[in-house]
RODO-2510 file (C-alpha; in nm, 4 decimals, decimal comma):
residues 411
     n   res          X          Y          Z
     1     m    -1,2349     0,6931     0,6387
     2     p    -1,2021     0,7428     0,2608
     3     i    -1,4987     0,9193     0,0995
     4     l    -1,6366     0,7881    -0,2311
     5     k    -1,8149     1,0363    -0,4538
     6     v    -1,9976     0,9170    -0,7690
     7     i    -2,0792     1,1363    -1,0723
     8     s    -2,2576     1,0157    -1,3860
     9     g    -2,1266     1,1477    -1,7162
    10     h    -2,3209     1,2081    -2,0379
    11     g    -2,1713     1,2780    -2,3771
    12     g    -1,8025     1,2713    -2,4685
    13     t    -1,5162     1,2362    -2,2211
    14     g    -1,3099     1,5247    -2,3616
    15     g    -1,4544     1,7663    -2,1059
    16     i    -1,3734     1,5518    -1,8032
    17     r    -1,0197     1,4873    -1,9304
    18     n    -0,9599     1,8601    -1,9819
    19     y    -1,0857     1,9296    -1,6299
    20     l    -0,8642     1,6617    -1,4718
    21     e    -0,5433     1,7354    -1,6621
    22     k    -0,5498     2,1083    -1,7402
    23     g    -0,2569     2,3173    -1,6240
    24     g    -0,0421     2,0149    -1,5458
    25     r    -0,2339     1,9602    -1,2228
    26     a    -0,2213     1,5787    -1,2425
    27     l     0,0259     1,4110    -1,0053
    28     g     0,0032     1,0963    -1,2144
    29     r    -0,2202     0,8911    -1,4431
    30     d    -0,3012     0,5190    -1,4541
    31     f    -0,4709     0,3325    -1,7381
    32     l    -0,6342    -0,0090    -1,7700
    33     n    -0,7529    -0,1602    -2,1009
    34     l    -0,6268     0,1494    -2,2821
    35     p    -0,5229    -0,0651    -2,4630
    36     f    -0,3273    -0,2952    -2,2312
    37     e    -0,4977    -0,5368    -1,9925
    38     e    -0,2483    -0,4485    -1,7184
    39     w    -0,2065    -0,1146    -1,5456
    40     t     0,0027     0,1428    -1,7316
    41     v     0,1394     0,4085    -1,4973
    42     e     0,2643     0,7623    -1,5529
    43     d     0,4054     1,0037    -1,2924
    44     r     0,4454     1,3794    -1,3150
    45     g     0,7961     1,4570    -1,4330
    46     g     0,8464     1,1068    -1,5674
    47     k     0,8157     0,9733    -1,9193
    48     a     0,4886     1,0937    -2,0694
    49     l     0,2522     0,8273    -2,2014
    50     d     0,0900     0,8808    -2,5375
    51     v    -0,2595     0,7860    -2,4208
    52     e    -0,5494     0,9893    -2,5597
    53     w    -0,7872     0,8177    -2,3239
    54     d    -1,0856     1,0425    -2,3931
    55     a    -1,0720     0,9753    -2,7670
    56     e    -1,0218     0,6021    -2,7026
    57     m    -1,3257     0,5824    -2,4756
    58     d    -1,5431     0,7780    -2,7188
    59     a    -1,4364     0,5534    -3,0075
    60     t    -1,5069     0,2385    -2,8056
    61     r    -1,8597     0,3507    -2,7219
    62     r    -1,9319     0,4328    -3,0845
    63     a    -1,8031     0,0903    -3,1917
    64     y    -2,0221    -0,0898    -2,9380
    65     g    -2,3236     0,1353    -2,9863
    66     t    -2,3474     0,2395    -2,6221
    67     d    -2,3610     0,6112    -2,7085
    68     e    -2,7207     0,5671    -2,8177
    69     p    -3,0096     0,6675    -2,5881
    70     w    -3,1524     0,3902    -2,3723
    71     r    -3,5329     0,3589    -2,3462
    72     g    -3,5775     0,7185    -2,4476
    73     m    -3,3244     0,8439    -2,1920
    74     r    -2,9938     1,0108    -2,2640
    75     a    -2,7060     0,7618    -2,2490
    76     r    -2,4882     0,7566    -1,9378
    77     t    -2,1534     0,7344    -2,1134
    78     f    -1,9136     0,7068    -1,8186
    79     k    -1,8900     0,7048    -1,4410
    80     h    -1,6603     0,9397    -1,2508
    81     f    -1,5618     0,8237    -0,9015
    82     v    -1,3596     1,0340    -0,6557
    83     i    -1,1726     0,8618    -0,3713
    84     s    -1,0775     1,1139    -0,1023
    85     p    -0,8679     0,9622     0,1815
    86     d    -0,9044     1,0593     0,5458
    87     p    -0,6511     1,3381     0,6221
    88     d    -0,5620     1,1623     0,9495
    89     d    -0,4320     0,8626     0,7523
    90     s    -0,1527     1,0753     0,5974
    91     i    -0,1741     0,8596     0,2859
    92     d     0,0958     0,8974     0,0222
    93     m     0,0785     0,8455    -0,3540
    94     p     0,1990     0,4812    -0,3608
    95     e    -0,0630     0,3841    -0,1001
    96     l    -0,3424     0,5765    -0,2742
    97     r    -0,2416     0,4349    -0,6128
    98     e    -0,2457     0,0758    -0,4841
    99     l    -0,5860     0,1197    -0,3162
   100     s    -0,7417     0,2971    -0,6164
   101     q    -0,6140     0,0441    -0,8685
   102     a    -0,7249    -0,2518    -0,6568
   103     w    -1,0752    -0,1102    -0,6052
   104     a    -1,1205    -0,0053    -0,9688
   105     k    -0,9984    -0,3341    -1,1137
   106     k    -1,2117    -0,5395    -0,8754
   107     h    -1,5354    -0,3673    -0,9781
   108     f    -1,4643    -0,2514    -1,3340
   109     g    -1,1836    -0,4739    -1,4584
   110     n    -1,3556    -0,5321    -1,7953
   111     h    -1,3947    -0,1606    -1,8684
   112     e    -1,1607     0,1081    -1,9939
   113     i    -1,0351     0,2952    -1,6870
   114     a    -0,8378     0,6171    -1,6467
   115     i    -0,7265     0,7310    -1,3001
   116     v    -0,5959     1,0853    -1,2514
   117     y    -0,4422     1,1895    -0,9170
   118     h    -0,4567     1,5399    -0,7677
   119     d    -0,3430     1,7110    -0,4482
   120     d    -0,4984     2,0518    -0,5219
   121     n    -0,6988     2,0671    -0,2020
   122     e    -0,6432     2,2141     0,1433
   123     g    -0,3627     2,0229     0,3092
   124     r    -0,2294     1,8917    -0,0257
   125     i    -0,3874     1,5502     0,0383
   126     p    -0,3670     1,3247    -0,2673
   127     h    -0,6962     1,1941    -0,4026
   128     a    -0,7989     0,9891    -0,7031
   129     h    -1,0390     1,0600    -0,9904
   130     i    -1,1464     0,7347    -1,1567
   131     v    -1,3186     0,7538    -1,4954
   132     v    -1,4842     0,4299    -1,6118
   133     n    -1,6159     0,3937    -1,9674
   134     n    -1,9674     0,2501    -1,9978
   135     v    -1,8778    -0,0548    -2,2126
   136     d    -1,8050    -0,3970    -2,0641
   137     l    -1,5463    -0,5203    -2,3136
   138     v    -1,6306    -0,8856    -2,2402
   139     t    -2,0128    -0,8866    -2,2344
   140     e    -2,0475    -0,5769    -2,4611
   141     r    -2,3161    -0,4506    -2,2223
   142     r    -2,3538    -0,1069    -2,0727
   143     l    -2,2136    -0,0302    -1,7300
   144     h    -2,4676    -0,0994    -1,4587
   145     t    -2,4340    -0,1397    -1,0830
   146     d    -2,7253    -0,3206    -0,9196
   147     h    -2,6220    -0,2144    -0,5678
   148     p    -2,4104     0,1039    -0,5866
   149     e    -2,3873     0,1202    -0,2065
   150     d    -2,1735    -0,1956    -0,2212
   151     l    -1,8985     0,0033    -0,3958
   152     n    -1,8545     0,2239    -0,0907
   153     r    -1,8853    -0,0674     0,1529
   154     d    -1,6101    -0,2503    -0,0283
   155     l    -1,3883     0,0591    -0,0346
   156     q    -1,4184     0,0875     0,3450
   157     d    -1,3290    -0,2805     0,3865
   158     m    -1,0266    -0,2459     0,1576
   159     a    -0,9119     0,0653     0,3442
   160     r    -0,9270    -0,1086     0,6831
   161     k    -0,7339    -0,4100     0,5517
   162     r    -0,4552    -0,1693     0,4554
   163     g    -0,4390    -0,0142     0,7999
   164     l    -0,6365     0,2963     0,6992
   165     t    -0,9473     0,4202     0,8707
   166     g    -1,2761     0,2944     0,7358
   167     l    -1,6422     0,3002     0,8308
   168     s    -1,7847    -0,0171     0,9778
   169     n    -2,0157    -0,1900     0,7297
   170     v    -2,2097    -0,3716     1,0015
   171     m    -2,5073    -0,1955     1,1563
   172     p    -2,5678    -0,3524     1,4992
   173     k    -2,9045    -0,3407     1,6663
   174     r    -2,9466    -0,1047     1,9547
   175     g    -2,7561    -0,2326     2,2566
   176     e    -2,5727    -0,4993     2,0570
   177     r    -2,2130    -0,5187     1,9449
   178     d    -2,0887    -0,5966     1,5941
   179     h    -2,0692    -0,9788     1,5814
   180     g    -2,0187    -0,9765     1,9575
   181     e    -1,7437    -0,7122     1,9427
   182     a    -1,7274    -0,3400     1,9917
   183     h    -1,5567    -0,0952     1,7615
   184     p    -1,1850    -0,0312     1,8253
   185     r    -1,1131     0,2654     2,0474
   186     s    -0,9260     0,4409     1,7665
   187     r    -0,8801     0,3940     1,3927
   188     q    -0,5463     0,5749     1,4034
   189     a    -0,2676     0,3540     1,2702
   190     v    -0,0449     0,4681     1,5604
   191     y    -0,2159     0,6009     1,8712
   192     f    -0,0511     0,8180     2,1374
   193     g    -0,2387     0,8699     2,4624
   194     r    -0,2313     1,1958     2,6561
   195     a     0,0206     1,0741     2,9145
   196     e     0,2537     0,9437     2,6458
   197     r     0,2335     1,2701     2,4509
   198     e     0,3299     1,4619     2,7661
   199     l     0,6336     1,2377     2,8206
   200     m     0,7336     1,2793     2,4560
   201     r     0,7175     1,6593     2,4877
   202     e     0,9380     1,6404     2,7984
   203     g     1,1812     1,4003     2,6332
   204     s     1,1180     1,1476     2,9115
   205     y     1,1074     0,7677     2,8943
   206     s     0,7742     0,6113     2,7980
   207     w     0,7401     0,2389     2,8551
   208     v     0,4397     0,2369     2,6200
   209     g     0,6596     0,3881     2,3477
   210     d     0,9264     0,1319     2,4322
   211     i     0,6809    -0,1550     2,3771
   212     r     0,5462     0,0016     2,0584
   213     a     0,8960     0,0342     1,9117
   214     r     0,9745    -0,3322     1,9823
   215     v     0,6409    -0,4548     1,8450
   216     a     0,6855    -0,2425     1,5308
   217     l     1,0288    -0,3940     1,4726
   218     a     0,8941    -0,7448     1,5198
   219     k     0,5962    -0,7040     1,2851
   220     n     0,7987    -0,5414     1,0065
   221     t     1,0630    -0,8153     1,0069
   222     s     0,8262    -1,1131     1,0342
   223     r     0,6635    -1,3186     0,7603
   224     s     0,4214    -1,5112     0,9809
   225     e     0,2624    -1,5077     1,3238
   226     a     0,5199    -1,7636     1,4427
   227     d     0,8053    -1,5380     1,3237
   228     f     0,6383    -1,2450     1,4987
   229     m     0,6137    -1,4240     1,8324
   230     e     0,9737    -1,5416     1,8074
   231     a     1,0945    -1,1899     1,7289
   232     l     0,9001    -1,0453     2,0236
   233     g     1,0651    -1,2974     2,2559
   234     r     1,4120    -1,1928     2,1402
   235     l     1,3172    -0,8292     2,1917
   236     g     1,2035    -0,8887     2,5498
   237     i     0,8273    -0,8731     2,4936
   238     e     0,5796    -1,1203     2,6409
   239     v     0,2449    -1,1762     2,4686
   240     s    -0,0863    -1,3002     2,6056
   241     d    -0,4522    -1,2878     2,5076
   242     n    -0,6661    -1,0299     2,6783
   243     s    -0,9659    -1,1155     2,8914
   244     r    -1,2567    -1,2934     2,7259
   245     s    -1,4815    -1,0247     2,8741
   246     a    -1,2857    -0,7434     2,7064
   247     r    -1,4502    -0,5193     2,4480
   248     r    -1,2480    -0,6748     2,1618
   249     d    -1,0261    -0,9771     2,1128
   250     d    -0,6682    -0,8490     2,1318
   251     w    -0,3143    -0,9288     2,2410
   252     i    -0,1514    -0,7863     2,5544
   253     f     0,2138    -0,6893     2,5170
   254     a     0,4334    -0,6619     2,8294
   255     l     0,8001    -0,5984     2,9061
   256     a     0,9490    -0,9326     3,0087
   257     d     1,1598    -0,7790     3,2866
   258     q     0,8714    -0,5582     3,4071
   259     p     0,5547    -0,7650     3,3469
   260     t     0,3287    -0,5130     3,5214
   261     r     0,3992    -0,2721     3,2350
   262     r     0,1547    -0,4093     2,9818
   263     v    -0,0652    -0,2632     2,7115
   264     s    -0,3117    -0,4001     2,4567
   265     g    -0,2234    -0,3909     2,0893
   266     e    -0,4986    -0,1502     1,9840
   267     r    -0,3926     0,0900     2,2596
   268     l    -0,0684     0,1262     2,0629
   269     g    -0,2615     0,1924     1,7436
   270     y    -0,5112     0,0200     1,5186
   271     t    -0,2373    -0,1531     1,3132
   272     f    -0,0933    -0,3075     1,6326
   273     g    -0,4162    -0,4890     1,7233
   274     k    -0,4474    -0,8658     1,7051
   275     q    -0,6974    -0,8626     1,4190
   276     m    -0,4919    -0,6298     1,2007
   277     l    -0,1672    -0,8156     1,2725
   278     k    -0,3210    -1,1526     1,1885
   279     s    -0,4617    -1,0067     0,8673
   280     r    -0,1182    -0,8661     0,7844
   281     f     0,0520    -1,2038     0,8158
   282     e    -0,2174    -1,3686     0,6021
   283     r    -0,1634    -1,1213     0,3170
   284     q     0,1218    -1,1966     0,0830
   285     v     0,1575    -0,8315    -0,0170
   286     s     0,2673    -0,7132     0,3287
   287     y     0,6022    -0,5376     0,3380
   288     q     0,9020    -0,7531     0,4238
   289     p     1,2638    -0,6330     0,4195
   290     e     1,5193    -0,8226     0,2166
   291     p     1,6290    -1,1283     0,4257
   292     r     1,9815    -1,0030     0,4992
   293     t     1,8433    -0,6621     0,6025
   294     g     1,5880    -0,8310     0,8284
   295     r     1,8600    -1,0281     1,0057
   296     e     2,0787    -0,7211     1,0548
   297     i     1,7884    -0,5150     1,1904
   298     r     1,6865    -0,7848     1,4372
   299     h     2,0457    -0,8240     1,5566
   300     r     2,0818    -0,4505     1,6131
   301     a     1,7418    -0,4341     1,7864
   302     v     1,8369    -0,7114     2,0296
   303     e     2,1613    -0,5286     2,1083
   304     a     1,9670    -0,2068     2,1748
   305     v     1,7369    -0,3933     2,4146
   306     e     2,0310    -0,5532     2,5972
   307     l     2,2013    -0,2137     2,6300
   308     n     1,8712    -0,0476     2,7259
   309     d     1,9280     0,1980     2,4408
   310     l     1,5684     0,3079     2,3835
   311     q     1,6766     0,5991     2,1664
   312     d     1,8426     0,3722     1,9107
   313     l     1,5581     0,1214     1,9354
   314     s     1,3017     0,3935     1,8634
   315     r     1,5072     0,5287     1,5749
   316     l     1,5483     0,1803     1,4285
   317     s     1,1730     0,1273     1,4545
   318     a     1,1021     0,4608     1,2818
   319     v     1,3456     0,3766     1,0013
   320     l     1,1777     0,0420     0,9418
   321     e     0,8320     0,2019     0,9398
   322     t     0,9595     0,4457     0,6752
   323     c     1,0931     0,1578     0,4656
   324     a     0,7567    -0,0176     0,4952
   325     k     0,5619     0,2973     0,4050
   326     f     0,7661     0,3581     0,0873
   327     d     0,8284    -0,0121     0,0090
   328     v     1,2083     0,0174     0,0372
   329     r     1,3992    -0,3119     0,0358
   330     y     1,7317    -0,2114    -0,1213
   331     l     1,9466     0,1028    -0,1288
   332     e     1,8445     0,1671    -0,4898
   333     d     1,4821     0,1924    -0,3749
   334     f     1,5749     0,4911    -0,1550
   335     d     1,7318     0,6638    -0,4541
   336     r     1,4277     0,6079    -0,6755
   337     r     1,1776     0,7280    -0,4141
   338     l     1,3834     1,0401    -0,3385
   339     a     1,4284     1,1154    -0,7092
   340     t     1,0529     1,0890    -0,7650
   341     l     0,9781     1,3294    -0,4792
   342     a     1,2461     1,5699    -0,6043
   343     r     1,0958     1,5734    -0,9556
   344     r     0,7647     1,6723    -0,8021
   345     g     0,9237     1,9509    -0,6008
   346     h     0,8594     1,7764    -0,2678
   347     e     1,2075     1,8084    -0,1191
   348     g     1,0658     1,9948     0,1788
   349     t     0,8049     1,7346     0,2694
   350     e     0,8017     1,5084     0,5729
   351     g     0,8295     1,2023     0,3487
   352     f     1,1467     1,3318     0,1828
   353     r     1,3025     1,4065     0,5218
   354     r     1,2147     1,0618     0,6587
   355     l     1,3547     0,8872     0,3516
   356     t     1,6779     1,0882     0,3674
   357     e     1,7302     1,0143     0,7368
   358     a     1,6416     0,6467     0,6937
   359     r     1,8868     0,6068     0,4060
   360     a     2,1664     0,7668     0,6076
   361     y     2,0916     0,5421     0,9059
   362     v     2,0878     0,2116     0,7176
   363     t     2,3993     0,3119     0,5203
   364     d     2,5985     0,4223     0,8247
   365     n     2,5083     0,1017     1,0089
   366     g     2,5439    -0,1377     0,7154
   367     l     2,1846    -0,2596     0,7495
   368     m     2,0866    -0,2693     0,3825
   369     t     2,2497    -0,4014     0,0682
   370     r     2,2124    -0,3205    -0,2992
   371     r     1,9811    -0,5197    -0,5212
   372     d     2,2587    -0,6510    -0,7467
   373     r     2,4336    -0,8254    -0,4581
   374     c     2,3254    -1,1861    -0,4142
   375     d     2,1717    -1,2712    -0,0773
   376     p     2,4259    -1,4920     0,1030
   377     a     2,1383    -1,6843     0,2607
   378     e     2,0153    -1,8000    -0,0802
   379     p     2,1053    -2,1683    -0,1290
   380     v     2,3876    -2,2249    -0,3755
   381     s     2,1791    -2,4926    -0,5441
   382     t     1,9072    -2,2351    -0,6155
   383     r     2,1526    -1,9959    -0,7790
   384     r     2,3067    -2,2824    -0,9750
   385     r     1,9653    -2,3920    -1,0999
   386     g     1,8952    -2,0361    -1,2065
   387     n     2,2237    -2,0189    -1,3973
   388     q     2,1578    -2,3579    -1,5543
   389     g     1,8117    -2,2434    -1,6568
   390     n     1,9590    -1,9341    -1,8212
   391     a     2,2162    -2,1454    -2,0046
   392     q     1,9468    -2,3839    -2,1255
   393     q     1,7348    -2,0938    -2,2459
   394     r     2,0313    -1,9490    -2,4365
   395     q     2,1003    -2,2904    -2,5925
   396     r     1,7370    -2,3225    -2,7051
   397     t     1,7439    -1,9727    -2,8522
   398     q     2,0662    -2,0408    -3,0417
   399     e     1,9253    -2,3681    -3,1811
   400     a     1,6111    -2,1886    -3,2983
   401     e     1,8260    -1,9275    -3,4723
   402     r     2,0240    -2,2002    -3,6502
   403     v     1,7003    -2,3665    -3,7687
   404     r     1,5681    -2,0357    -3,9040
   405     y     1,9010    -1,9714    -4,0752
   406     r     1,8928    -2,3138    -4,2484
   407     e     1,5315    -2,2584    -4,3574
   408     r     1,6213    -1,9240    -4,5150
   409     g     1,9112    -2,0897    -4,6982
   410     e     1,6859    -2,3655    -4,8350
   411     r     1,4472    -2,1111    -4,9761
***
């Protein structure tokens, strides 16, 4: 589960900025309403942003008068939140950044926000420091949270929706289950049982691993539950609901040619459970490969199943999971992610190795195209309309220029 720590600040924000940024320790910085109403992002080694956020926050409070004491008490000038992810989640910077921005904007979207990321702890686990100024720029009121415990509850919910571990926010009565259901057996995104780990160490075949690889391929190349079920069928996986008396509502996945080899989704890992998969397909932000890449991956996966090539199937599944983790849809995305890690001196990390191997695999097998190549599946009429729209825009721009030119001549 992610841990949320809350610290109240008094006085200027120069001290907290110096603490967060001294010695170049910041992995990156994000800003909202300083001054732009959309997130402005800076990464270590990238182009530096000229944002004196401490001075901006102090000036804003002076302008709105929220530096003054309140009812005889010293003013609380800012809030400092720390989001520390669960080490078992193995969260990376893009995932932490997306979660931190979403949480901060949801609760403090009308305030000036600075987020500074560190990994200066044991295990080099990235975590986020979120500094929120005390002025609501819309209502001009001071920052106040009626129910501060709701901030942590919401963070846990948001973490679980992203496949991370999170505390349950429902407290069942003794002897009762949460809304009629028990907790999942594991919050691990991918779960390996003892028997499967032994087979992996021996290099032996694991039918559970076989099913997991096929399900992972299906979920990462599907845009809806219907697509998912169709993909599973092509990959030789049968799906059924588990027993109504089971601890939790879940799907059972089985090998079509060996139906006695069956396993529930959450036994494969929390992100393979029915509830998480349904939530994934309902969210528009879920990772999807570029359409041509998706077709090529499915074709190769079906071939691997027909040839009983579990090694290639497992490798293909791992490559796709890497693409999903780093949001890679085109070959250029590999280059950008690797360049970012190299600038940070992370060439020796597991993420860098996975990206390098995934790029080599998709390149060698022709599975991924470059962004500047038009998708052959895109209807010609759509491309033509786009070109016509561009031509019309150019024509309107040229006409406006001619009008301005005539007006200048008349003056």
